[in-house]
C-alpha positions as semicolon CSV with decimal commas, in nm:
position;residue;x (nm);y (nm);z (nm)
1;X;0,985;-7,655;-2,956
2;X;0,831;-7,349;-2,791
3;X;0,953;-7,004;-2,821
4;X;1,038;-6,746;-2,565
5;X;0,748;-6,608;-2,350
6;X;0,613;-6,289;-2,477
7;X;0,749;-5,993;-2,248
8;X;0,552;-5,799;-2,020
9;X;0,542;-5,463;-2,093
10;X;0,689;-5,208;-1,861
11;X;0,477;-4,996;-1,688
12;X;0,384;-4,624;-1,827
13;X;0,591;-4,390;-1,632
14;X;0,335;-4,096;-1,553
15;X;0,463;-3,767;-1,592
16;X;0,343;-3,518;-1,370
17;X;0,070;-3,297;-1,478
18;X;0,060;-3,041;-1,248
19;X;0,365;-2,848;-1,127
20;X;0,245;-2,804;-0,761
21;X;-0,068;-2,979;-0,560
22;X;-0,155;-2,839;-0,258
23;X;-0,337;-3,150;-0,080
24;X;-0,619;-3,194;0,170
25;X;-0,702;-2,824;0,248
26;X;-1,004;-2,636;0,313
27;X;-1,043;-2,393;0,035
28;X;-1,182;-2,003;0,107
29;X;-1,173;-1,918;-0,264
30;X;-1,194;-1,504;-0,206
31;X;-1,585;-1,501;-0,311
32;X;-1,701;-1,469;0,063
33;X;-1,853;-1,794;-0,002
34;X;-1,847;-2,068;0,289
35;X;-1,504;-2,272;0,268
36;X;-1,504;-2,624;0,133
37;X;-1,260;-2,920;0,107
38;X;-1,102;-2,906;-0,214
39;X;-0,752;-3,009;-0,357
40;X;-0,559;-2,717;-0,572
41;X;-0,347;-2,785;-0,850
42;X;-0,107;-2,560;-1,039
43;X;0,053;-2,595;-1,399
44;X;0,214;-2,280;-1,579
45;X;0,096;-2,053;-1,333
46;X;-0,276;-2,156;-1,347
47;X;-0,491;-2,276;-1,088
48;X;-0,698;-2,588;-1,101
49;X;-0,954;-2,657;-0,842
50;X;-0,978;-3,090;-0,804
51;X;-1,249;-3,241;-0,574
52;X;-1,070;-3,367;-0,242
53;X;-0,911;-3,702;-0,205
54;X;-0,664;-3,656;-0,521
55;X;-0,368;-3,885;-0,333
56;X;-0,616;-4,171;-0,446
57;X;-0,748;-4,069;-0,777
58;X;-0,490;-3,961;-0,923
59;X;-0,338;-3,588;-0,995
60;X;0,020;-3,629;-1,029
61;X;0,241;-3,325;-0,961
62;X;0,624;-3,269;-0,950
63;X;0,570;-3,089;-0,584
64;X;0,285;-3,235;-0,351
65;X;0,249;-3,004;-0,032
66;X;0,010;-3,157;0,234
67;X;-0,213;-2,856;0,411
68;X;-0,462;-3,097;0,585
69;X;-0,629;-2,878;0,870
70;X;-0,516;-2,563;0,687
71;X;-0,703;-2,307;0,486
72;X;-0,587;-2,231;0,096
73;X;-0,676;-1,890;0,010
74;X;-0,634;-1,676;-0,289
75;X;-0,270;-1,479;-0,250
76;X;-0,391;-1,162;-0,054
77;X;-0,407;-0,798;-0,242
78;X;-0,252;-0,517;-0,052
79;X;-0,452;-0,195;-0,174
80;X;-0,252;0,056;-0,018
81;X;0,118;0,064;-0,033
82;X;0,413;0,320;-0,093
83;X;0,650;0,058;-0,208
84;X;0,685;0,161;-0,524
85;X;1,077;0,202;-0,531
86;X;1,126;-0,112;-0,289
87;X;1,215;-0,330;-0,574
88;X;1,318;-0,038;-0,867
89;X;1,630;-0,012;-1,046
90;X;1,852;0,258;-0,831
91;X;2,040;0,526;-0,997
92;X;2,341;0,692;-0,821
93;X;2,252;0,745;-0,456
94;X;2,454;1,108;-0,475
95;X;2,484;1,270;-0,157
96;X;2,241;1,109;0,085
97;X;2,321;0,759;-0,043
98;X;2,588;0,619;0,221
99;X;2,313;0,597;0,487
100;X;2,072;0,404;0,332
101;X;2,090;0,106;0,457
102;X;2,285;-0,220;0,344
103;X;2,086;-0,484;0,065
104;X;2,021;-0,709;0,407
105;X;1,766;-0,401;0,540
106;X;1,596;-0,415;0,210
107;X;1,601;-0,779;0,165
108;X;1,408;-0,797;0,502
109;X;1,181;-0,489;0,412
110;X;1,072;-0,691;0,071
111;X;1,019;-0,983;0,219
112;X;0,754;-0,886;0,477
113;X;0,452;-0,835;0,300
114;X;0,524;-1,185;0,146
115;X;0,548;-1,384;0,439
116;X;0,233;-1,237;0,535
117;X;0,081;-1,362;0,278
118;X;0,047;-1,073;-0,004
119;X;0,117;-1,178;-0,351
120;X;-0,016;-0,816;-0,495
121;X;0,062;-0,474;-0,379
122;X;-0,097;-0,156;-0,539
123;X;0,146;0,127;-0,509
124;X;0,094;0,515;-0,614
125;X;-0,127;0,601;-0,332
126;X;-0,168;0,907;-0,145
127;X;-0,078;1,107;-0,455
128;X;0,282;1,000;-0,501
129;X;0,418;0,758;-0,789
130;X;0,703;0,726;-0,969
131;X;0,557;0,852;-1,271
132;X;0,433;1,074;-1,479
133;X;0,622;1,385;-1,596
134;X;0,703;1,567;-1,899
135;X;1,074;1,510;-1,972
136;X;1,189;1,863;-1,882
137;X;1,023;1,804;-1,516
138;X;1,197;1,467;-1,439
139;X;1,527;1,619;-1,310
140;X;1,290;1,843;-1,054
141;X;1,096;1,546;-0,929
142;X;1,456;1,387;-0,823
143;X;1,415;1,516;-0,465
144;X;1,060;1,466;-0,409
145;X;1,122;1,089;-0,510
146;X;1,394;1,080;-0,285
147;X;1,234;1,219;0,003
148;X;0,918;1,044;-0,046
149;X;1,043;0,695;-0,101
150;X;1,359;0,735;0,116
151;X;1,547;0,475;-0,094
152;X;1,808;0,684;-0,245
153;X;1,812;0,830;-0,602
154;X;1,553;0,611;-0,793
155;X;1,469;0,779;-1,128
156;X;1,107;0,936;-1,193
157;X;0,968;0,833;-1,513
158;X;0,769;0,980;-1,799
159;X;0,451;0,715;-1,768
160;X;0,357;0,397;-1,678
161;X;0,578;0,194;-1,916
162;X;0,875;0,381;-1,767
163;X;0,765;0,271;-1,420
164;X;0,729;-0,124;-1,544
165;X;1,080;-0,109;-1,675
166;X;1,246;0,034;-1,366
167;X;1,123;-0,243;-1,172
168;X;1,394;-0,504;-1,112
169;X;1,267;-0,865;-1,161
170;X;1,556;-0,974;-0,921
171;X;1,430;-0,800;-0,664
172;X;1,036;-0,836;-0,717
173;X;0,913;-1,094;-0,446
174;X;0,542;-0,995;-0,510
175;X;0,332;-0,839;-0,823
176;X;0,299;-0,453;-0,822
177;X;0,024;-0,237;-1,006
178;X;0,023;0,136;-0,961
179;X;-0,176;0,412;-0,952
180;X;-0,110;0,749;-1,108
181;X;-0,005;0,985;-0,818
182;X;-0,147;1,320;-0,871
183;X;0,084;1,515;-0,670
184;X;0,380;1,368;-0,890
185;X;0,141;1,458;-1,205
186;X;0,113;1,782;-1,102
187;X;0,465;1,864;-1,042
188;X;0,552;1,642;-1,331
189;X;0,385;1,944;-1,540
190;X;0,408;2,275;-1,327
191;X;0,655;2,218;-1,058
192;X;0,568;2,278;-0,664
193;X;0,375;2,614;-0,714
194;X;0,080;2,698;-0,464
195;X;-0,159;2,826;-0,771
196;X;-0,426;2,699;-0,973
197;X;-0,348;2,479;-1,280
198;X;-0,363;2,667;-1,596
199;X;-0,574;2,545;-1,901
200;X;-0,289;2,417;-2,103
201;X;-0,126;2,281;-1,777
202;X;-0,437;2,098;-1,700
203;X;-0,460;1,977;-2,013
204;X;-0,101;1,864;-2,017
205;X;-0,208;1,644;-1,692
206;X;-0,501;1,471;-1,855
207;X;-0,299;1,382;-2,121
208;X;0,021;1,242;-1,957
209;X;-0,255;1,080;-1,695
210;X;-0,489;0,921;-2,003
211;X;-0,147;0,794;-2,176
212;X;-0,044;0,617;-1,831
213;X;-0,396;0,462;-1,764
214;X;-0,410;0,323;-2,127
215;X;-0,095;0,168;-2,052
216;X;-0,194;-0,022;-1,776
217;X;-0,201;0,228;-1,456
218;X;-0,470;0,112;-1,221
219;X;-0,629;0,429;-1,138
220;X;-0,575;0,782;-1,003
221;X;-0,488;0,873;-0,658
222;X;-0,456;1,212;-0,487
223;X;-0,295;1,280;-0,140
224;X;-0,434;1,631;-0,055
225;X;-0,269;1,712;0,233
226;X;0,055;1,691;0,081
227;X;0,234;1,954;-0,139
228;X;0,206;2,017;-0,421
229;X;-0,142;1,786;-0,436
230;X;-0,272;2,005;-0,158
231;X;-0,246;2,288;-0,390
232;X;-0,548;2,181;-0,646
233;X;-0,876;2,294;-0,629
234;X;-1,163;2,075;-0,656
235;X;-1,229;2,165;-1,026
236;X;-0,899;2,045;-1,153
237;X;-0,952;1,684;-0,939
238;X;-1,276;1,620;-1,138
239;X;-1,125;1,692;-1,446
240;X;-0,875;1,468;-1,373
241;X;-1,118;1,178;-1,230
242;X;-1,307;1,234;-1,534
243;X;-1,038;1,063;-1,732
244;X;-0,983;0,800;-1,512
245;X;-1,365;0,746;-1,560
246;X;-1,346;0,712;-1,930
247;X;-1,108;0,444;-1,860
248;X;-1,328;0,237;-1,572
249;X;-1,098;0,303;-1,300
250;X;-1,120;0,457;-0,976
251;X;-1,031;0,807;-0,813
252;X;-0,834;0,710;-0,491
253;X;-0,828;0,946;-0,241
254;X;-0,622;1,065;0,080
255;X;-0,866;1,292;0,224
256;X;-0,779;1,671;0,243
257;X;-0,823;1,633;0,613
258;X;-0,894;1,331;0,821
259;X;-0,892;1,502;1,159
260;X;-1,162;1,756;1,259
261;X;-1,267;1,831;0,907
262;X;-1,279;1,493;0,787
263;X;-1,656;1,512;0,727
264;X;-1,612;1,834;0,496
265;X;-1,328;1,680;0,317
266;X;-1,521;1,338;0,291
267;X;-1,803;1,570;0,093
268;X;-1,544;1,689;-0,139
269;X;-1,451;1,345;-0,247
270;X;-1,807;1,237;-0,287
271;X;-1,855;1,573;-0,517
272;X;-1,548;1,455;-0,722
273;X;-1,702;1,102;-0,780
274;X;-2,033;1,262;-0,881
275;X;-1,893;1,530;-1,095
276;X;-1,685;1,275;-1,270
277;X;-1,846;0,922;-1,260
278;X;-1,513;0,777;-1,141
279;X;-1,549;0,500;-0,863
280;X;-1,433;0,648;-0,547
281;X;-1,189;0,476;-0,289
282;X;-1,147;0,654;0,048
283;X;-0,796;0,537;0,142
284;X;-0,711;0,436;0,483
285;X;-1,043;0,559;0,612
286;X;-1,003;0,742;0,963
287;X;-1,118;0,984;1,226
288;X;-0,803;1,075;1,389
289;X;-0,681;1,368;1,624
290;X;-0,865;1,425;1,963
291;X;-1,140;1,670;1,731
292;X;-1,201;1,401;1,527
293;X;-1,265;1,093;1,734
294;X;-1,596;0,905;1,710
295;X;-1,648;1,087;1,361
296;X;-1,705;0,717;1,186
297;X;-2,012;0,704;1,356
298;X;-2,144;0,961;1,088
299;X;-1,887;0,900;0,806
300;X;-1,968;0,539;0,774
301;X;-2,326;0,570;0,759
302;X;-2,277;0,897;0,523
303;X;-2,059;0,647;0,252
304;X;-2,368;0,389;0,297
305;X;-2,609;0,651;0,196
306;X;-2,369;0,790;-0,098
307;X;-2,358;0,417;-0,219
308;X;-2,724;0,369;-0,162
309;X;-2,764;0,699;-0,406
310;X;-2,559;0,534;-0,675
311;X;-2,207;0,640;-0,583
312;X;-1,960;0,346;-0,665
313;X;-1,763;0,427;-0,307
314;X;-1,561;0,199;-0,086
315;X;-1,266;0,248;0,127
316;X;-0,972;0,059;0,291
317;X;-0,848;0,047;0,637
318;X;-0,549;-0,085;0,816
319;X;-0,547;-0,257;1,172
320;X;-0,376;-0,007;1,365
321;X;-0,441;0,333;1,585
322;X;-0,142;0,466;1,464
323;X;-0,007;0,588;1,103
324;X;0,283;0,680;0,960
325;X;0,405;0,972;0,699
326;X;0,696;1,198;0,592
327;X;0,766;1,454;0,849
328;X;0,747;1,750;0,646
329;X;0,412;1,690;0,591
330;X;0,309;1,766;0,944
331;X;0,415;2,158;0,861
332;X;0,215;2,395;0,727
333;X;0,147;2,425;0,371
334;X;0,319;2,754;0,297
335;X;0,645;2,594;0,451
336;X;0,650;2,341;0,173
337;X;0,558;2,550;-0,124
338;X;0,833;2,546;-0,389
339;X;0,929;2,156;-0,295
340;X;1,225;2,002;-0,110
341;X;1,487;2,272;-0,207
342;X;1,276;2,563;-0,099
343;X;1,138;2,396;0,245
344;X;1,571;2,366;0,326
345;X;1,619;2,682;0,259
346;X;1,303;2,830;0,458
347;X;1,431;2,616;0,782
348;X;1,686;2,800;0,902
349;X;1,528;3,111;0,914
350;X;1,406;3,239;1,292
351;X;1,118;3,382;1,150
352;X;1,025;3,118;0,956
353;X;1,026;2,901;1,270
354;X;0,822;3,115;1,461
355;X;0,592;3,147;1,209
356;X;0,547;2,763;1,230
357;X;0,487;2,788;1,580
358;X;0,186;3,043;1,538
359;X;0,041;2,817;1,244
360;X;0,017;2,508;1,447
361;X;-0,123;2,688;1,784
362;X;-0,361;2,908;1,533
363;X;-0,434;2,686;1,220
364;X;-0,439;2,762;0,884
365;X;-0,754;2,749;0,685
366;X;-0,783;2,432;0,509
367;X;-0,496;2,262;0,681
368;X;-0,509;1,899;0,847
369;X;-0,270;2,034;1,164
370;X;-0,189;1,697;1,286
371;X;0,020;1,850;1,581
372;X;-0,260;2,081;1,671
373;X;-0,485;1,797;1,659
374;X;-0,261;1,592;1,888
375;X;0,059;1,713;2,006
376;X;0,469;1,684;1,933
377;X;0,444;1,386;2,234
378;X;0,231;1,165;2,011
379;X;0,446;1,166;1,746
380;X;0,789;0,910;1,685
381;X;1,034;0,896;1,451
382;X;1,020;0,588;1,215
383;X;1,339;0,695;0,995
384;X;1,617;0,930;1,016
385;X;1,903;0,768;0,827
386;X;2,160;1,009;0,961
387;X;2,042;0,976;1,324
388;X;1,927;0,581;1,361
389;X;1,930;0,664;1,739
390;X;1,632;0,876;1,694
391;X;1,416;0,598;1,565
392;X;1,128;0,483;1,777
393;X;1,158;0,807;1,998
394;X;0,884;1,060;2,087
395;X;0,946;1,410;1,877
396;X;0,858;1,594;2,233
397;X;1,138;1,380;2,427
398;X;1,371;1,425;2,141
399;X;1,348;1,812;2,182
400;X;1,355;1,803;2,565
401;X;1,693;1,596;2,565
402;X;1,821;1,860;2,366
403;X;1,675;2,099;2,571
404;X;1,464;2,291;2,273
405;X;1,118;2,306;2,183
406;X;0,981;2,041;1,927
407;X;0,954;2,277;1,639
408;X;1,315;2,375;1,697
409;X;1,418;2,010;1,701
410;X;1,204;1,933;1,406
411;X;1,340;2,219;1,171
412;X;1,719;2,114;1,272
413;X;1,619;1,735;1,231
414;X;1,473;1,781;0,843
415;X;1,798;2,003;0,786
416;X;2,032;1,757;0,882
417;X;1,856;1,479;0,692
418;X;1,813;1,645;0,377
419;X;1,421;1,673;0,447
420;X;1,389;1,273;0,465
421;X;1,215;1,181;0,796
422;X;0,937;0,999;0,833
423;X;0,758;0,931;1,157
424;X;0,448;0,758;1,322
425;X;0,158;0,925;1,481
426;X;-0,075;0,802;1,727
427;X;-0,326;0,964;1,619
428;X;-0,693;0,731;1,650
429;X;-0,908;0,536;1,871
430;X;-0,939;0,206;1,874
431;X;-1,333;0,211;1,870
432;X;-1,293;0,389;1,545
433;X;-1,085;0,168;1,399
434;X;-1,317;-0,102;1,473
435;X;-1,588;0,004;1,317
436;X;-1,429;0,106;0,966
437;X;-1,281;-0,248;0,976
438;X;-1,635;-0,377;1,025
439;X;-1,796;-0,216;0,785
440;X;-1,952;-0,395;0,476
441;X;-1,756;-0,124;0,247
442;X;-1,386;-0,169;0,395
443;X;-1,130;-0,361;0,229
444;X;-0,769;-0,408;0,383
445;X;-0,445;-0,205;0,249
446;X;-0,127;-0,166;0,487
447;X;-0,056;0,177;0,366
448;X;0,277;0,030;0,418
449;X;0,603;0,265;0,409
450;X;0,930;0,029;0,371
451;X;1,234;0,213;0,468
452;X;1,502;0,105;0,676
453;X;1,490;0,239;1,034
454;X;1,183;0,153;1,244
455;X;0,920;0,127;1,033
456;X;0,529;0,120;1,110
457;X;0,477;-0,254;1,151
458;X;0,167;-0,240;0,938
459;X;0,449;-0,329;0,650
460;X;0,493;-0,669;0,831
461;X;0,147;-0,730;0,989
462;X;-0,148;-0,610;0,867
463;X;-0,336;-0,896;0,727
464;X;-0,209;-1,155;0,993
465;X;-0,356;-0,891;1,214
466;X;-0,704;-0,892;1,058
467;X;-0,706;-1,265;1,074
468;X;-0,608;-1,327;1,383
469;X;-0,692;-1,014;1,625
470;X;-0,966;-0,891;1,446
471;X;-1,101;-1,233;1,296
472;X;-1,054;-1,488;1,481
473;X;-1,011;-1,321;1,836
474;X;-1,260;-1,003;1,811
475;X;-1,505;-1,164;1,584
476;X;-1,550;-0,880;1,379
477;X;-1,598;-1,086;1,076
478;X;-1,581;-1,449;0,931
479;X;-1,271;-1,609;0,824
480;X;-1,454;-1,606;0,439
481;X;-1,545;-1,294;0,497
482;X;-1,177;-1,178;0,630
483;X;-1,024;-1,324;0,324
484;X;-1,285;-1,162;0,071
485;X;-1,212;-0,825;0,209
486;X;-0,829;-0,885;0,134
487;X;-0,857;-1,077;-0,232
488;X;-1,216;-1,076;-0,443
489;X;-1,326;-0,745;-0,303
490;X;-0,991;-0,521;-0,397
491;X;-0,948;-0,731;-0,740
492;X;-1,256;-0,646;-0,853
493;X;-1,218;-0,289;-0,736
494;X;-0,864;-0,227;-0,892
495;X;-0,935;-0,435;-1,231
496;X;-0,719;-0,715;-1,129
497;X;-0,856;-0,984;-1,367
498;X;-0,756;-1,351;-1,297
499;X;-0,668;-1,271;-0,914
500;X;-0,840;-1,225;-0,616
501;X;-1,052;-1,578;-0,646
502;X;-0,949;-1,932;-0,645
503;X;-1,148;-2,099;-0,971
504;X;-1,018;-2,323;-1,259
505;X;-0,777;-2,068;-1,518
506;X;-0,687;-1,804;-1,215
507;X;-0,323;-1,680;-1,166
508;X;-0,157;-1,942;-0,898
509;X;-0,126;-1,679;-0,648
510;X;-0,201;-1,887;-0,336
511;X;-0,163;-1,853;0,037
512;X;-0,219;-2,150;0,287
513;X;-0,272;-2,082;0,630
514;X;-0,323;-2,202;0,980
515;X;-0,698;-2,033;1,085
516;X;-0,616;-2,145;1,499
517;X;-0,273;-1,982;1,474
518;X;-0,260;-1,697;1,230
519;X;-0,129;-1,417;1,416
520;X;0,092;-1,093;1,358
521;X;0,432;-1,063;1,522
522;X;0,518;-0,744;1,427
523;X;0,538;-0,438;1,686
524;X;0,624;-0,100;1,699
525;X;0,978;-0,200;1,860
526;X;1,032;-0,484;1,618
527;X;0,844;-0,397;1,323
528;X;0,977;-0,666;1,060
529;X;0,871;-0,951;1,290
530;X;0,734;-1,269;1,067
531;X;0,347;-1,330;1,161
532;X;0,268;-1,698;1,270
533;X;0,018;-1,921;1,095
534;X;0,127;-1,841;0,744
535;X;0,288;-2,187;0,611
536;X;0,327;-2,152;0,198
537;X;0,287;-1,866;-0,042
538;X;0,278;-1,895;-0,400
539;X;0,341;-1,637;-0,661
540;X;0,273;-1,687;-1,006
541;X;0,300;-2,084;-0,950
542;X;0,609;-2,098;-0,779
543;X;0,669;-2,178;-0,405
544;X;0,771;-1,803;-0,268
545;X;0,713;-1,929;0,114
546;X;0,784;-2,292;0,246
547;X;0,701;-2,359;0,590
548;X;0,712;-2,000;0,678
549;X;1,071;-1,971;0,535
550;X;1,112;-1,773;0,222
551;X;1,249;-2,019;-0,072
552;X;1,438;-1,748;-0,263
553;X;1,196;-1,711;-0,540
554;X;1,142;-1,385;-0,746
555;X;0,786;-1,443;-0,914
556;X;0,660;-1,098;-0,878
557;X;0,551;-0,914;-1,217
558;X;0,455;-0,579;-1,305
559;X;0,040;-0,576;-1,314
560;X;-0,117;-0,405;-1,616
561;X;-0,486;-0,332;-1,552
562;X;-0,651;-0,319;-1,942
């Protein structure tokens, strides 16, 4: 009698080896090398680059996205943002909190960089960060932070660790790193006085800077048109930049003048780099105002000569002919001495307003004088929380409608808003912008100022605009070069280890784009419109955008630079 037939063993169930597989795309890896066919696998938040054709061979993944006909690139790194407070824990909003915009407005602002492929932001630019300060100076920084970032009462911190603890993981769509803002540092030690630092004050600033850099801050930034940073002399900046140099981190500067005296201001920055030994990053390089137009024909060759002479200098740029900043920065430095409270005490005085008019007409030694270089008709309101109808309108037109001169209107508006007004300045020329974009020293930064109202479209459009309008349509650079300027180059400059290139073991921050259709959608009238051609964005190995729509993932982290 025969026994039972042996059982055929059931086939083994193949467990997914990867969390995610991007299959069938062209890899543009961030190094500037030509694109190549590859499949990109993700496991545990890290990347593995596979040969194409894994559909037949065998990589098994829990989530497979077909990206045939599209480009896979590293997630973009925005090297210049003012998003420090956008995902921070907020304190009591106080007197100015009832007009801040609802959570939907803030959610749209947080999504804007993600939807154009940005996965890492570098904040703390132009001398303004949320840290550091001596403990006894923190209360005095509150008004400065409120007006600078325009998002209510966000508590400043003593150091980088305090800043990191203040970021809310439930709001972090992208990663964030931060520079140490010199203006905040100076105010955090000596307030808003227009005078040289004493020896003790400078030592205290150096100690605070050293501590935050050791904790993981990405470098030192200055904003030398803004108070109180603009009150510092070159020697103070050299001493602080030496601290950054000891940590191998860059000195990042908004020059003291980007208009008629831009070449003189550039020489100061080069002197600081030469004397300190710090790598030099020129923020949002431009030559603005009618007296500065065309000066890129001289500034860019000067930067190249300096680099050839051994100064490690690079720059960043945004792809627009308009800038954006706080309104009170357009007033002469003497008006702002002492901080926001002192400014608001001065502005009602008729004699102060008359002196402001004279300063704009005649100039002040060492002052950029944006209005004198252009005019109030080139400046529009971006955000005035208590006056939403002013957003998008030119200062000259608003003043005319009220039957007053622009200085009168500006002073009244600042008083009504507690100093919190953001503007857009149409001050540049297209040929200058293109020269900087095409420079071999340039990388991309949005200089985004994410506040409710009608912000500059660069916050939602810069990276897609570079890829589409300036790369594909205008031919300023190849796709591989454009991606390199947004990824590998900034990662090296700011020490973002494991980011900026797609290679085995790298952080799984990725973007999938259609090179034939990618373009910006944001305009000055509709500044948060999402771009086209960005299909998938992966942050820390999690799909944060799928088919151009956010998934709800908040995978961003605070990045510490060793």
